[in-house]
C-alpha positions as CSV (number, residue, x, y, z in Angstrom):
1,C,15.5,5.9,47.5
2,K,14.5,8.5,49.4
3,E,17.8,9.1,50.6
4,V,19.0,9.4,47.4
5,L,16.5,10.9,45.7
6,D,17.3,13.7,48.3
7,N,21.3,13.3,47.3
8,K,21.3,13.4,43.9
9,A,24.8,15.3,43.4
10,G,26.7,12.9,42.2
11,A,24.6,9.7,42.0
12,V,24.4,7.8,38.6
13,P,21.3,8.4,36.5
14,S,20.6,4.5,36.4
15,L,20.8,4.9,40.5
16,I,18.3,7.5,40.6
17,Q,16.2,6.2,37.9
18,A,15.8,2.8,39.7
19,A,15.1,4.3,43.0
20,A,12.5,7.2,41.7
21,S,10.7,4.2,40.3
22,N,10.7,2.0,43.1
23,L,9.1,5.1,45.6
24,G,7.1,5.8,42.8
25,D,5.5,1.8,43.4
26,I,5.7,2.1,47.0
27,L,3.7,5.2,47.1
28,L,1.3,4.6,44.8
29,A,0.5,1.3,46.5
30,E,0.0,3.1,50.0
31,A,-1.9,5.4,48.0
32,G,-5.2,4.1,47.6
33,S,-7.7,6.4,46.3
34,D,-5.9,9.4,47.8
35,E,-5.5,11.6,44.9
36,G,-3.1,13.6,46.9
37,K,-0.7,10.5,47.6
38,R,-1.5,9.5,44.3
39,R,-0.2,12.9,43.0
40,E,2.8,12.5,45.3
41,A,3.7,9.3,43.4
42,I,3.1,10.4,40.1
43,L,5.8,13.3,40.7
44,V,8.2,10.9,42.2
45,Y,7.6,8.6,38.8
46,S,8.4,11.9,37.3
47,Q,11.8,12.1,38.2
48,A,12.7,8.9,36.8
49,I,11.2,9.7,33.4
50,A,13.4,13.1,33.3
51,M,16.7,11.1,33.5
52,G,15.6,10.0,30.2
53,P,15.7,6.4,28.9
54,P,19.2,4.7,29.9
55,P,21.6,3.6,27.4
56,K,21.3,0.7,25.3
57,D,23.7,-1.4,27.6
58,Q,21.2,-1.0,31.0
59,S,18.0,-2.0,32.0
60,S,15.1,-0.1,31.0
61,E,12.9,-1.8,33.7
62,D,12.6,1.3,36.1
63,Y,11.9,3.8,33.6
64,E,9.2,1.6,31.2
65,E,7.2,1.7,34.8
66,A,7.4,4.7,35.5
67,L,6.8,6.2,31.7
68,Y,3.5,3.0,32.1
69,Q,2.5,4.4,36.1
70,A,2.5,8.0,34.8
71,A,0.3,7.3,31.6
72,K,-2.4,5.2,33.7
73,Y,-2.6,8.3,36.2
74,Y,-2.9,11.0,33.7
75,L,-5.7,8.7,31.7
76,A,-7.6,8.8,34.9
77,Q,-7.0,12.4,35.3
78,S,-7.8,12.9,31.6
79,A,-11.4,10.8,32.6
80,K,-12.2,13.0,36.1
81,A,-11.0,16.5,34.4
82,A,-14.1,18.7,33.6
83,K,-12.8,21.0,31.0
84,P,-12.2,19.7,27.4
85,E,-8.7,21.3,27.0
86,S,-7.8,19.6,30.8
87,Q,-8.9,15.8,29.3
88,A,-7.3,17.0,26.0
89,E,-4.0,17.9,27.8
90,Y,-3.6,15.1,30.5
91,K,-4.8,12.7,27.6
92,G,-1.8,13.8,25.3
93,R,0.6,12.9,27.4
94,A,-0.6,9.7,28.5
95,V,-0.3,9.3,24.7
96,N,2.9,10.1,24.7
97,Y,4.3,8.5,27.8
98,L,2.2,4.9,26.1
99,M,3.8,5.6,22.6
100,E,7.3,5.8,23.9
101,L,6.8,2.1,25.6
102,R,5.0,1.2,22.4
103,G,8.2,1.9,20.2
104,S,11.0,2.3,22.2
105,F,10.6,-0.8,24.1
106,K,8.9,-3.3,21.9
107,G,8.6,-7.1,23.3
108,A,9.1,-5.4,26.8
109,P,6.1,-6.4,29.2
110,R,5.1,-2.5,29.9
111,S,5.3,-1.7,26.3
112,K,2.4,-4.6,25.1
113,D,0.5,-3.1,28.6
114,A,0.7,0.2,26.4
115,E,-0.3,-1.3,23.3
116,K,-3.4,-2.4,25.1
117,E,-3.9,0.7,26.3
118,L,-4.0,2.6,22.9
119,A,-5.9,-0.1,21.5
120,A,-8.5,0.8,24.3
121,L,-8.4,4.7,22.8
122,G,-8.2,3.3,19.6
123,L,-4.7,4.4,18.3
124,G,-3.4,1.2,17.9
125,E,-1.3,-0.2,15.5
126,K,-2.4,-0.5,12.3
127,P,-2.0,-3.5,10.4
128,K,0.7,-3.3,7.1
129,E,-1.4,-2.7,3.8
130,T,-0.6,-5.5,1.2
131,P,1.0,-2.9,-1.8
132,K,-1.9,-3.5,-4.2
133,E,-1.8,-4.2,-8.0
134,A,-2.0,-1.0,-10.4
135,P,-5.3,-2.1,-12.3
136,K,-3.6,-3.1,-16.0
137,E,-4.5,-1.1,-18.3
138,T,-6.9,-2.5,-21.2
139,P,-5.5,-2.1,-24.7
140,K,-6.9,0.6,-26.8
141,K,-9.1,-0.8,-30.0
142,P,-8.0,0.7,-32.8
């Protein structure tokens, strides 16, 4: 994975995305509670995210995983941040990633996870309202 990321020239985007997502998974698993190593894993996931969503005819699993892990990281950072503006910035990044998962990858496992995270933040999808009938006018008496 590292070799692909170190030598991106000529590599197809899906390969770079897969390498970044898989290396991010490995680094995150090894990081435990070490904040520096967690940040390093997120930077690697960011390389997968930077490639953008894959074409419809290719698997989006690596992209989805990178979005989800980055969102979880930024939610955690938001909770830890001392300044309100930092909290808002981190939360905004997380929400954007989660909303992309929910909107663009409906039915995928990470889309479902994203919906749960958004619901916990009070941003779940609102049920669609059925249109109400307009009140009937009562005929005026002459």
